[in-house]
NUZAFI-256526 format. One record per residue (C-alpha): residue number from 1; residue in one letter; x, z, y. Coordinates in pm, whole numbers. Layout:
% residues N
<node n="NUM" res="A" u="X" w="Z" v="Y"/>
...
***
This chain:
% residues 241
<node n="1" res="X" u="2367" w="6549" v="16659"/>
<node n="2" res="X" u="2092" w="6580" v="16368"/>
<node n="3" res="X" u="1973" w="6894" v="16168"/>
<node n="4" res="X" u="2080" w="6901" v="15851"/>
<node n="5" res="X" u="1827" w="6820" v="15591"/>
<node n="6" res="X" u="1821" w="6961" v="15221"/>
<node n="7" res="X" u="1903" w="6658" v="15076"/>
<node n="8" res="X" u="2252" w="6657" v="15328"/>
<node n="9" res="X" u="2316" w="7069" v="15154"/>
<node n="10" res="X" u="2239" w="6906" v="14813"/>
<node n="11" res="X" u="2555" w="6661" v="14867"/>
<node n="12" res="X" u="2781" w="6915" v="14996"/>
<node n="13" res="X" u="2714" w="7156" v="14784"/>
<node n="14" res="X" u="2853" w="7062" v="14490"/>
<node n="15" res="X" u="3227" w="7120" v="14365"/>
<node n="16" res="X" u="3256" w="6898" v="14086"/>
<node n="17" res="X" u="3150" w="6572" v="14286"/>
<node n="18" res="X" u="2832" w="6525" v="14069"/>
<node n="19" res="X" u="2577" w="6507" v="14372"/>
<node n="20" res="X" u="2815" w="6305" v="14591"/>
<node n="21" res="X" u="2741" w="5964" v="14623"/>
<node n="22" res="X" u="2929" w="5661" v="14393"/>
<node n="23" res="X" u="3243" w="5606" v="14628"/>
<node n="24" res="X" u="3280" w="5886" v="14819"/>
<node n="25" res="X" u="3426" w="6217" v="14832"/>
<node n="26" res="X" u="3335" w="6576" v="15001"/>
<node n="27" res="X" u="3631" w="6741" v="15194"/>
<node n="28" res="X" u="3601" w="7100" v="15377"/>
<node n="29" res="X" u="3802" w="7299" v="15598"/>
<node n="30" res="X" u="3934" w="7218" v="15942"/>
<node n="31" res="X" u="4261" w="7061" v="15846"/>
<node n="32" res="X" u="4121" w="6850" v="15549"/>
<node n="33" res="X" u="3831" w="6722" v="15759"/>
<node n="34" res="X" u="4081" w="6635" v="16078"/>
<node n="35" res="X" u="4281" w="6396" v="15810"/>
<node n="36" res="X" u="3941" w="6211" v="15711"/>
<node n="37" res="X" u="3833" w="6139" v="16097"/>
<node n="38" res="X" u="4206" w="6067" v="16161"/>
<node n="39" res="X" u="4168" w="5802" v="15876"/>
<node n="40" res="X" u="3851" w="5645" v="15947"/>
<node n="41" res="X" u="3690" w="5722" v="15658"/>
<node n="42" res="X" u="3396" w="5994" v="15777"/>
<node n="43" res="X" u="3077" w="5919" v="15705"/>
<node n="44" res="X" u="2874" w="6224" v="15773"/>
<node n="45" res="X" u="2997" w="6523" v="15911"/>
<node n="46" res="X" u="2773" w="6895" v="15817"/>
<node n="47" res="X" u="2887" w="7164" v="15997"/>
<node n="48" res="X" u="2759" w="7533" v="16205"/>
<node n="49" res="X" u="2713" w="7460" v="16600"/>
<node n="50" res="X" u="3016" w="7610" v="16671"/>
<node n="51" res="X" u="3177" w="7298" v="16567"/>
<node n="52" res="X" u="3037" w="7052" v="16823"/>
<node n="53" res="X" u="3232" w="7089" v="17072"/>
<node n="54" res="X" u="3546" w="7039" v="16888"/>
<node n="55" res="X" u="3463" w="6716" v="16690"/>
<node n="56" res="X" u="3421" w="6367" v="16805"/>
<node n="57" res="X" u="3113" w="6278" v="16936"/>
<node n="58" res="X" u="3115" w="5950" v="16793"/>
<node n="59" res="X" u="3042" w="6096" v="16407"/>
<node n="60" res="X" u="2724" w="6140" v="16245"/>
<node n="61" res="X" u="2721" w="6492" v="16234"/>
<node n="62" res="X" u="2501" w="6711" v="16096"/>
<node n="63" res="X" u="2453" w="7058" v="16178"/>
<node n="64" res="X" u="2323" w="7366" v="15997"/>
<node n="65" res="X" u="2287" w="7769" v="16009"/>
<node n="66" res="X" u="2631" w="7961" v="15951"/>
<node n="67" res="X" u="2408" w="8117" v="15631"/>
<node n="68" res="X" u="2302" w="7789" v="15481"/>
<node n="69" res="X" u="2706" w="7652" v="15511"/>
<node n="70" res="X" u="2819" w="8005" v="15386"/>
<node n="71" res="X" u="2618" w="7971" v="15067"/>
<node n="72" res="X" u="2755" w="7651" v="14968"/>
<node n="73" res="X" u="3110" w="7779" v="14919"/>
<node n="74" res="X" u="3208" w="8082" v="15130"/>
<node n="75" res="X" u="3351" w="8108" v="15444"/>
<node n="76" res="X" u="3689" w="8123" v="15354"/>
<node n="77" res="X" u="3689" w="7783" v="15124"/>
<node n="78" res="X" u="3565" w="7526" v="15398"/>
<node n="79" res="X" u="3553" w="7702" v="15765"/>
<node n="80" res="X" u="3149" w="7617" v="15799"/>
<node n="81" res="X" u="3338" w="7260" v="15900"/>
<node n="82" res="X" u="3262" w="6963" v="15531"/>
<node n="83" res="X" u="3275" w="6563" v="15571"/>
<node n="84" res="X" u="3157" w="6310" v="15334"/>
<node n="85" res="X" u="3432" w="6024" v="15347"/>
<node n="86" res="X" u="3473" w="5660" v="15172"/>
<node n="87" res="X" u="3708" w="5687" v="14930"/>
<node n="88" res="X" u="3998" w="5426" v="15025"/>
<node n="89" res="X" u="4114" w="5079" v="14849"/>
<node n="90" res="X" u="4427" w="5164" v="14723"/>
<node n="91" res="X" u="4569" w="4805" v="14734"/>
<node n="92" res="X" u="4830" w="4681" v="14508"/>
<node n="93" res="X" u="5018" w="4924" v="14309"/>
<node n="94" res="X" u="5370" w="4891" v="14461"/>
<node n="95" res="X" u="5671" w="5126" v="14573"/>
<node n="96" res="X" u="6024" w="5273" v="14469"/>
<node n="97" res="X" u="5823" w="5627" v="14417"/>
<node n="98" res="X" u="5532" w="5620" v="14177"/>
<node n="99" res="X" u="5371" w="5981" v="14007"/>
<node n="100" res="X" u="5192" w="5949" v="13686"/>
<node n="101" res="X" u="4900" w="6207" v="13584"/>
<node n="102" res="X" u="4863" w="6247" v="13226"/>
<node n="103" res="X" u="4535" w="6472" v="13143"/>
<node n="104" res="X" u="4569" w="6731" v="13386"/>
<node n="105" res="X" u="4242" w="6909" v="13334"/>
<node n="106" res="X" u="4269" w="7155" v="13626"/>
<node n="107" res="X" u="4140" w="7008" v="13966"/>
<node n="108" res="X" u="4358" w="7240" v="14144"/>
<node n="109" res="X" u="4640" w="7138" v="13991"/>
<node n="110" res="X" u="4585" w="6782" v="14052"/>
<node n="111" res="X" u="4527" w="6834" v="14433"/>
<node n="112" res="X" u="4874" w="7045" v="14462"/>
<node n="113" res="X" u="5060" w="6748" v="14314"/>
<node n="114" res="X" u="4888" w="6490" v="14537"/>
<node n="115" res="X" u="4988" w="6757" v="14833"/>
<node n="116" res="X" u="5377" w="6749" v="14698"/>
<node n="117" res="X" u="5351" w="6352" v="14681"/>
<node n="118" res="X" u="5272" w="6340" v="15054"/>
<node n="119" res="X" u="5480" w="6592" v="15159"/>
<node n="120" res="X" u="5821" w="6403" v="14926"/>
<node n="121" res="X" u="5725" w="6085" v="15027"/>
<node n="122" res="X" u="5575" w="5972" v="14706"/>
<node n="123" res="X" u="5405" w="5573" v="14747"/>
<node n="124" res="X" u="5149" w="5547" v="14440"/>
<node n="125" res="X" u="4952" w="5783" v="14197"/>
<node n="126" res="X" u="4852" w="5686" v="13884"/>
<node n="127" res="X" u="4544" w="5854" v="13702"/>
<node n="128" res="X" u="4514" w="5832" v="13338"/>
<node n="129" res="X" u="4175" w="5879" v="13152"/>
<node n="130" res="X" u="4199" w="6242" v="13100"/>
<node n="131" res="X" u="4293" w="6328" v="13426"/>
<node n="132" res="X" u="4075" w="6500" v="13666"/>
<node n="133" res="X" u="3980" w="6237" v="13995"/>
<node n="134" res="X" u="4189" w="6383" v="14246"/>
<node n="135" res="X" u="3858" w="6311" v="14488"/>
<node n="136" res="X" u="3690" w="6606" v="14345"/>
<node n="137" res="X" u="3604" w="6823" v="14644"/>
<node n="138" res="X" u="3811" w="7134" v="14481"/>
<node n="139" res="X" u="4123" w="6893" v="14443"/>
<node n="140" res="X" u="4039" w="6761" v="14785"/>
<node n="141" res="X" u="4080" w="7088" v="14953"/>
<node n="142" res="X" u="4404" w="7169" v="14773"/>
<node n="143" res="X" u="4594" w="6871" v="14872"/>
<node n="144" res="X" u="4436" w="6843" v="15209"/>
<node n="145" res="X" u="4311" w="6505" v="15123"/>
<node n="146" res="X" u="4608" w="6424" v="15051"/>
<node n="147" res="X" u="4532" w="6068" v="14879"/>
<node n="148" res="X" u="4430" w="5911" v="15231"/>
<node n="149" res="X" u="4839" w="5899" v="15238"/>
<node n="150" res="X" u="4915" w="5816" v="14899"/>
<node n="151" res="X" u="4747" w="5537" v="14731"/>
<node n="152" res="X" u="4551" w="5674" v="14393"/>
<node n="153" res="X" u="4519" w="5464" v="14103"/>
<node n="154" res="X" u="4274" w="5464" v="13822"/>
<node n="155" res="X" u="4404" w="5318" v="13511"/>
<node n="156" res="X" u="4232" w="5331" v="13186"/>
<node n="157" res="X" u="4555" w="5250" v="12957"/>
<node n="158" res="X" u="4854" w="5499" v="13146"/>
<node n="159" res="X" u="5078" w="5370" v="12894"/>
<node n="160" res="X" u="5041" w="5041" v="12920"/>
<node n="161" res="X" u="5067" w="5071" v="13278"/>
<node n="162" res="X" u="5354" w="5290" v="13309"/>
<node n="163" res="X" u="5565" w="5088" v="13009"/>
<node n="164" res="X" u="5739" w="4844" v="13257"/>
<node n="165" res="X" u="5825" w="5058" v="13473"/>
<node n="166" res="X" u="6130" w="5323" v="13550"/>
<node n="167" res="X" u="5903" w="5616" v="13392"/>
<node n="168" res="X" u="6061" w="5958" v="13320"/>
<node n="169" res="X" u="5834" w="6236" v="13170"/>
<node n="170" res="X" u="5831" w="6589" v="13312"/>
<node n="171" res="X" u="5781" w="6764" v="12995"/>
<node n="172" res="X" u="5951" w="7123" v="12805"/>
<node n="173" res="X" u="5975" w="6970" v="12382"/>
<node n="174" res="X" u="6209" w="6741" v="12215"/>
<node n="175" res="X" u="6537" w="6537" v="12354"/>
<node n="176" res="X" u="6473" w="6565" v="12723"/>
<node n="177" res="X" u="6726" w="6608" v="13028"/>
<node n="178" res="X" u="6793" w="6808" v="13297"/>
<node n="179" res="X" u="6606" w="6696" v="13617"/>
<node n="180" res="X" u="6905" w="6737" v="13859"/>
<node n="181" res="X" u="7118" w="6456" v="13581"/>
<node n="182" res="X" u="6910" w="6169" v="13635"/>
<node n="183" res="X" u="7019" w="5943" v="13871"/>
<node n="184" res="X" u="6640" w="5852" v="14094"/>
<node n="185" res="X" u="6777" w="5697" v="14372"/>
<node n="186" res="X" u="6626" w="5339" v="14221"/>
<node n="187" res="X" u="6268" w="5255" v="14155"/>
<node n="188" res="X" u="6090" w="5544" v="13899"/>
<node n="189" res="X" u="5796" w="5634" v="13814"/>
<node n="190" res="X" u="5732" w="6082" v="13680"/>
<node n="191" res="X" u="5494" w="6139" v="13485"/>
<node n="192" res="X" u="5290" w="6485" v="13470"/>
<node n="193" res="X" u="5116" w="6571" v="13165"/>
<node n="194" res="X" u="4832" w="6795" v="13089"/>
<node n="195" res="X" u="4879" w="7183" v="13106"/>
<node n="196" res="X" u="4910" w="7290" v="12804"/>
<node n="197" res="X" u="5145" w="7020" v="12625"/>
<node n="198" res="X" u="5245" w="6782" v="12892"/>
<node n="199" res="X" u="5241" w="6420" v="12823"/>
<node n="200" res="X" u="5042" w="6246" v="12513"/>
<node n="201" res="X" u="5233" w="6110" v="12257"/>
<node n="202" res="X" u="5167" w="5743" v="12354"/>
<node n="203" res="X" u="5246" w="5805" v="12754"/>
<node n="204" res="X" u="5566" w="5976" v="12629"/>
<node n="205" res="X" u="5652" w="5680" v="12410"/>
<node n="206" res="X" u="5636" w="5460" v="12694"/>
<node n="207" res="X" u="5865" w="5640" v="12926"/>
<node n="208" res="X" u="6229" w="5597" v="12966"/>
<node n="209" res="X" u="6330" w="5963" v="12872"/>
<node n="210" res="X" u="6212" w="6301" v="12948"/>
<node n="211" res="X" u="6325" w="6568" v="13228"/>
<node n="212" res="X" u="6295" w="6947" v="13238"/>
<node n="213" res="X" u="6345" w="7226" v="13488"/>
<node n="214" res="X" u="6593" w="7506" v="13349"/>
<node n="215" res="X" u="6419" w="7807" v="13349"/>
<node n="216" res="X" u="6580" w="8196" v="13335"/>
<node n="217" res="X" u="6628" w="8375" v="12997"/>
<node n="218" res="X" u="6290" w="8488" v="12821"/>
<node n="219" res="X" u="6054" w="8253" v="13041"/>
<node n="220" res="X" u="5985" w="7919" v="12951"/>
<node n="221" res="X" u="5826" w="7678" v="13191"/>
<node n="222" res="X" u="5590" w="7716" v="13550"/>
<node n="223" res="X" u="5300" w="7549" v="13670"/>
<node n="224" res="X" u="5288" w="7191" v="13662"/>
<node n="225" res="X" u="5186" w="7176" v="13986"/>
<node n="226" res="X" u="5515" w="7346" v="14061"/>
<node n="227" res="X" u="5703" w="7165" v="13871"/>
<node n="228" res="X" u="5577" w="6863" v="14001"/>
<node n="229" res="X" u="5708" w="6984" v="14357"/>
<node n="230" res="X" u="6065" w="7090" v="14257"/>
<node n="231" res="X" u="6116" w="6798" v="14060"/>
<node n="232" res="X" u="6010" w="6530" v="14370"/>
<node n="233" res="X" u="6199" w="6767" v="14625"/>
<node n="234" res="X" u="6529" w="6659" v="14402"/>
<node n="235" res="X" u="6468" w="6299" v="14402"/>
<node n="236" res="X" u="6384" w="6276" v="14787"/>
<node n="237" res="X" u="6736" w="6519" v="14815"/>
<node n="238" res="X" u="6912" w="6209" v="14643"/>
<node n="239" res="X" u="6771" w="5949" v="14804"/>
<node n="240" res="X" u="6907" w="6139" v="15123"/>
<node n="241" res="X" u="7246" w="6127" v="15041"/>
***
């Protein structure tokens, strides 16, 4: 146990990760931090004194007053328990169920999709160049550090990466098929696009087709994070039958 320095507080204070060292990420809240400890990726912990007897003794733990921690992001957001962790090497891209993210600009949506990926057995996530990183603190918080369970792969050319895969885009416009009508029991990759317009034309052209979720009359869409949960739940249902 070591008293936190100003440098410690500075590292943990950035929501967008600008102050976080390269190759590391920040998790906050008990669930995310516990998962980080289980995966053995914690480099440093920052917490208030009441956490000391609830944490493993062999970690680098920095202690700060409650008031200092509350100023970072608020008690309800991080519970005065945060961890700096090493981003794991995802290894080679493999698996029968993959997800690709194209142009998502909201970290909470990215985190929500990662959380659904972990819940429904996705084996890898491809992140295109215009999507926010799943390792941003806000995304990690929402996903509960799901990137430790689901390998995250970054690519500079998402269309080229998914072209050889059996990719289907979740899309609102143009020619599309109801998501329940596609057989997802074989190898596949599901593409979720930007919040406003969906996948880019280049990525759409690399897909086998597009699927959509039918809506009630006079309503056209749901949040992309909710869409991912609906479609991935259907894929899991198909694979269980």
